[in-house]
VMD Tcl script that draws the C-alpha trace (Angstrom):
set ca {
  {10.65 -103.94 -120.63}
  {7.22 -102.29 -120.68}
  {6.52 -98.63 -119.98}
  {3.32 -96.92 -118.83}
  {3.10 -93.20 -119.63}
  {0.49 -91.08 -117.86}
  {-0.84 -88.95 -120.70}
  {-1.52 -85.25 -120.20}
  {-4.61 -83.88 -121.93}
  {-7.72 -81.71 -121.60}
  {-10.28 -84.40 -122.60}
  {-10.17 -83.13 -126.18}
  {-6.52 -83.12 -127.26}
  {-3.26 -84.72 -126.20}
  {-0.72 -82.26 -124.77}
  {2.48 -82.03 -126.79}
  {4.66 -82.67 -123.72}
  {3.50 -86.29 -123.71}
  {5.09 -86.81 -127.13}
  {8.51 -86.13 -125.60}
  {7.86 -88.71 -122.89}
  {7.12 -91.29 -125.60}
  {10.60 -90.75 -127.06}
  {12.19 -91.28 -123.64}
  {10.05 -94.37 -123.06}
  {11.17 -95.96 -126.33}
  {14.73 -95.85 -125.00}
  {13.66 -97.81 -121.90}
  {11.43 -100.52 -123.30}
  {9.78 -102.02 -126.34}
  {6.16 -102.11 -125.14}
  {4.80 -98.58 -124.67}
  {1.34 -97.92 -123.23}
  {-0.29 -94.53 -122.82}
  {-2.77 -94.18 -119.95}
  {-5.60 -91.78 -120.80}
  {-7.79 -90.94 -117.81}
  {-10.65 -88.54 -118.49}
  {-14.32 -88.07 -119.17}
  {-15.62 -88.49 -122.72}
  {-11.97 -88.54 -123.76}
  {-12.33 -90.59 -126.95}
  {-10.67 -87.85 -129.08}
  {-7.60 -88.05 -126.85}
  {-7.51 -91.84 -127.09}
  {-7.63 -91.67 -130.90}
  {-4.86 -89.06 -130.97}
  {-2.76 -91.18 -128.60}
  {-3.23 -94.26 -130.74}
  {-1.84 -92.37 -133.73}
  {1.41 -91.43 -131.98}
  {4.42 -93.21 -133.50}
  {5.98 -95.67 -131.08}
  {2.91 -96.27 -128.91}
  {1.72 -99.88 -128.79}
  {-1.35 -99.61 -126.56}
  {-3.66 -96.90 -125.27}
  {-5.31 -97.74 -121.94}
  {-8.47 -95.71 -121.40}
  {-10.09 -95.02 -118.03}
  {-13.22 -93.00 -118.81}
  {-15.24 -91.80 -115.82}
  {-16.75 -88.60 -114.45}
  {-14.25 -88.38 -111.58}
  {-11.39 -88.13 -114.09}
  {-12.89 -85.10 -115.83}
  {-10.76 -82.53 -114.00}
  {-7.54 -84.51 -113.83}
  {-7.42 -84.64 -110.03}
  {-4.06 -86.01 -108.96}
  {-5.41 -88.39 -106.31}
  {-7.62 -90.20 -108.82}
  {-4.99 -90.30 -111.55}
  {-2.41 -91.69 -109.12}
  {-4.79 -94.41 -107.93}
  {-5.50 -95.48 -111.51}
  {-1.80 -95.58 -112.39}
  {-1.02 -97.65 -109.28}
  {-3.78 -100.13 -110.18}
  {-2.05 -100.79 -113.51}
  {1.60 -100.35 -112.53}
  {2.23 -103.97 -111.57}
  {2.28 -104.99 -115.22}
  {5.01 -102.49 -116.12}
  {8.72 -102.05 -115.46}
  {8.56 -98.24 -115.77}
  {5.92 -95.60 -115.08}
  {6.53 -92.18 -116.63}
  {5.04 -88.71 -116.79}
  {6.34 -85.42 -118.08}
  {7.91 -82.98 -115.62}
  {5.11 -80.45 -116.07}
  {2.95 -79.05 -113.29}
  {0.48 -81.89 -113.89}
  {3.16 -84.57 -113.88}
  {4.79 -83.18 -110.74}
  {1.40 -83.32 -109.05}
  {0.65 -86.95 -109.89}
  {3.92 -88.88 -109.99}
  {5.08 -88.36 -106.36}
  {1.74 -89.77 -105.22}
  {2.29 -92.84 -107.39}
  {5.80 -93.25 -105.98}
  {4.51 -93.06 -102.40}
  {1.72 -95.56 -103.01}
  {4.13 -98.00 -104.68}
  {6.85 -97.31 -102.08}
  {9.54 -96.75 -104.72}
  {11.90 -93.85 -105.36}
  {11.07 -91.26 -107.99}
  {13.75 -90.24 -110.49}
  {12.89 -86.67 -111.41}
  {13.40 -84.72 -114.64}
  {15.63 -87.12 -116.52}
  {17.49 -85.67 -119.50}
  {19.05 -88.88 -120.83}
  {18.39 -92.61 -120.73}
  {21.66 -94.55 -120.32}
  {19.93 -97.92 -120.09}
  {16.68 -99.27 -118.70}
  {17.91 -98.84 -115.11}
  {20.23 -95.83 -115.44}
  {19.39 -92.21 -116.15}
  {20.92 -88.75 -116.13}
  {19.23 -85.82 -114.42}
  {20.33 -82.25 -113.58}
  {20.94 -81.11 -110.02}
  {22.10 -77.81 -108.49}
  {20.03 -75.77 -110.98}
  {21.51 -77.70 -113.89}
  {25.14 -77.06 -112.99}
  {25.79 -80.76 -112.27}
  {24.47 -83.82 -114.09}
  {23.87 -86.81 -111.82}
  {23.84 -90.38 -113.13}
  {21.25 -92.38 -111.20}
  {20.76 -96.15 -111.24}
  {17.60 -97.64 -109.77}
  {17.13 -101.18 -108.48}
  {13.42 -100.69 -107.74}
  {11.13 -103.23 -109.43}
  {9.17 -100.35 -110.96}
  {11.02 -97.22 -112.08}
  {9.06 -94.01 -111.43}
  {10.36 -91.34 -113.80}
  {9.47 -87.78 -114.76}
  {10.83 -86.63 -118.11}
  {12.17 -83.17 -118.89}
  {10.48 -82.60 -122.24}
  {13.12 -80.22 -123.58}
  {15.76 -82.98 -123.42}
  {13.97 -85.35 -125.82}
  {12.62 -84.91 -129.32}
  {8.86 -85.19 -129.69}
  {7.53 -88.42 -131.13}
  {5.60 -88.05 -134.36}
  {1.91 -87.52 -133.68}
  {0.95 -89.54 -136.76}
  {1.90 -92.91 -138.16}
  {1.02 -95.05 -135.15}
  {-1.67 -97.74 -135.01}
  {-1.92 -98.56 -131.32}
  {-4.68 -100.69 -129.85}
  {-7.20 -98.84 -127.68}
  {-8.14 -100.85 -124.60}
  {-10.61 -99.87 -121.85}
  {-9.42 -100.66 -118.33}
  {-11.20 -101.24 -115.05}
  {-11.76 -97.82 -113.50}
  {-10.79 -97.19 -109.87}
  {-13.28 -95.56 -107.54}
  {-13.31 -91.84 -106.86}
  {-10.88 -91.13 -104.02}
  {-13.12 -88.30 -102.85}
  {-10.17 -86.37 -101.44}
  {-10.41 -83.24 -103.57}
  {-12.64 -81.39 -106.00}
  {-12.30 -78.51 -108.43}
  {-13.95 -75.38 -107.05}
  {-13.01 -72.97 -109.83}
  {-10.54 -72.59 -112.64}
  {-8.72 -69.41 -113.69}
  {-6.92 -69.36 -117.01}
  {-5.17 -66.80 -119.14}
  {-6.43 -67.49 -122.67}
  {-4.05 -66.49 -125.44}
  {-3.70 -66.94 -129.18}
  {0.07 -67.22 -128.87}
  {1.96 -70.54 -128.92}
  {2.20 -72.58 -125.74}
  {5.25 -71.47 -123.77}
  {6.71 -74.92 -123.09}
  {6.69 -75.96 -126.76}
  {7.07 -72.66 -128.65}
  {9.78 -72.34 -131.33}
  {10.42 -68.73 -130.30}
  {10.12 -67.24 -126.81}
  {10.26 -63.54 -125.93}
  {10.94 -63.16 -122.22}
  {11.03 -60.05 -120.03}
  {12.55 -59.24 -116.69}
  {12.54 -56.62 -113.97}
  {14.33 -54.19 -116.28}
  {11.02 -53.51 -118.04}
  {9.87 -51.59 -114.97}
  {6.16 -52.43 -114.96}
  {3.46 -54.68 -116.36}
  {2.35 -51.88 -118.66}
  {5.83 -51.62 -120.17}
  {6.00 -55.41 -120.48}
  {2.77 -55.51 -122.51}
  {3.56 -52.42 -124.60}
  {7.08 -53.50 -125.55}
  {7.06 -57.28 -125.67}
  {3.53 -57.84 -126.94}
  {4.19 -56.32 -130.40}
  {7.57 -58.10 -130.63}
  {5.99 -61.47 -129.83}
  {3.25 -60.80 -132.38}
  {5.81 -60.09 -135.11}
  {7.71 -63.30 -134.36}
  {4.67 -65.49 -133.56}
  {6.39 -66.14 -130.26}
  {5.31 -67.20 -126.79}
  {5.75 -64.75 -123.93}
  {7.75 -65.62 -120.82}
  {9.26 -63.85 -117.83}
  {11.86 -64.09 -115.12}
  {10.84 -64.81 -111.54}
  {11.62 -61.20 -110.63}
  {9.08 -59.96 -113.18}
  {6.46 -62.41 -111.92}
  {7.10 -61.54 -108.27}
  {6.77 -57.85 -109.15}
  {3.33 -58.54 -110.63}
  {4.15 -57.71 -114.23}
  {2.69 -61.00 -115.53}
  {0.91 -64.11 -114.16}
  {2.79 -67.04 -112.60}
  {2.37 -69.25 -115.65}
  {4.74 -66.97 -117.58}
  {7.65 -67.80 -115.27}
  {10.72 -69.49 -116.73}
  {13.37 -70.90 -114.44}
  {14.16 -73.44 -111.77}
  {10.80 -72.90 -110.06}
  {8.93 -72.18 -113.29}
  {8.84 -73.69 -116.76}
  {11.88 -75.14 -118.54}
  {12.05 -74.16 -122.20}
  {14.45 -74.87 -125.06}
  {13.14 -72.98 -128.10}
  {15.02 -72.38 -131.33}
  {15.24 -68.68 -130.42}
  {15.08 -67.14 -126.94}
  {15.02 -63.35 -126.56}
  {15.81 -62.16 -123.03}
  {14.81 -58.53 -122.56}
  {15.78 -56.75 -119.37}
  {16.74 -60.02 -117.65}
  {19.92 -59.99 -115.59}
  {20.40 -63.75 -115.79}
  {20.23 -65.10 -112.25}
  {21.06 -68.81 -111.88}
  {17.39 -69.53 -111.14}
  {16.40 -68.17 -114.55}
  {19.30 -69.67 -116.51}
  {18.28 -73.14 -115.29}
  {15.06 -72.79 -117.25}
  {16.36 -71.54 -120.61}
  {20.07 -72.13 -121.11}
  {19.43 -75.09 -123.44}
  {17.77 -72.81 -126.01}
  {19.33 -73.16 -129.47}
  {20.01 -69.42 -129.95}
  {19.88 -66.89 -127.10}
  {19.69 -63.15 -127.71}
  {19.99 -60.82 -124.70}
  {19.17 -57.11 -124.43}
  {20.38 -55.43 -121.26}
  {21.87 -52.07 -120.34}
  {24.36 -53.69 -117.93}
  {27.27 -55.11 -119.89}
  {28.26 -57.19 -116.84}
  {24.85 -58.93 -116.62}
  {25.24 -62.73 -116.22}
  {22.80 -63.31 -119.08}
  {25.56 -62.38 -121.53}
  {27.59 -65.39 -120.38}
  {25.10 -67.75 -122.02}
  {23.88 -65.49 -124.85}
  {24.88 -66.18 -128.45}
  {24.18 -62.53 -129.27}
  {24.17 -59.69 -126.75}
  {23.05 -56.10 -127.19}
  {24.09 -53.61 -124.54}
  {21.70 -50.67 -124.53}
  {18.38 -49.18 -123.50}
  {15.63 -51.74 -124.08}
  {13.06 -48.94 -124.34}
  {14.83 -47.82 -127.52}
  {16.08 -51.15 -128.85}
  {12.86 -53.18 -128.67}
  {10.69 -50.67 -130.62}
  {13.52 -50.38 -133.17}
  {13.57 -54.17 -133.53}
  {9.80 -54.30 -133.98}
  {10.08 -51.62 -136.66}
  {12.81 -53.54 -138.49}
  {10.65 -56.68 -138.46}
  {8.04 -54.74 -140.40}
}
mol new
graphics top color blue
foreach p $ca { graphics top sphere $p radius 0.5 }
foreach p [lrange $ca 0 end-1] q [lrange $ca 1 end] { graphics top cylinder $p $q radius 0.2 }
display resetview
């Protein structure tokens, strides 16, 4: 069995989510290839070649891959897919943008957000916001799979000696272009891969309170900042902070939920965290049903006290 993984990167560095996909791929086949599509992406190719468990790095270097447009990435993956039994990507925003297009072009079913590989044809994936685990077996000649990164350990980013091979580049699809890009630069860890996440909900009352209370706490813990959908919808923080069924799925070593009631939508995105600490004034809040430690009280008093104790 051979597996093609669509690598996620920014033309300079390989995104950590791809390392989790490599682990899943090793459980499906013995020949693992990473597809790196970009412009002047040699640093990414070298980093990919060093990943433990990767056998080949296929590089498509062209100007129309510079912005990672899904139409072009999908076309390149389809051009190579015939030589592989599986095509994978991580279940990130980028992966969810590309992989359905590949599935449509190949006319095969996509198996989304797998959490376990049973065998090369059989996988487990969550449904109903993670309340049910479905076992799915595919008879398609090519398995199209997105991988939930939090369910698999990351492959080591060193120790590999994969061959780097240029591939024939597909033409620009010409269906889309990047007009502008808005980002929220931060010195904090990336939310999806952070060891500690401090997350706030509607109970904080405003974006000003969110920043004033959770910012210092995250700084003390070197943590990433997240939020519930209610906090995002209320405008406290940008969309990329959202954790939950329609946001990011995280599984840090420590998850602090501050002022979050614990709706099913939110729990689907964080309940696999190793240790969950919840602060909420409502002792009946659903978040306490999944929390390892719960503090019932006023977050406006408890969070500053916690920051003070952390020195």
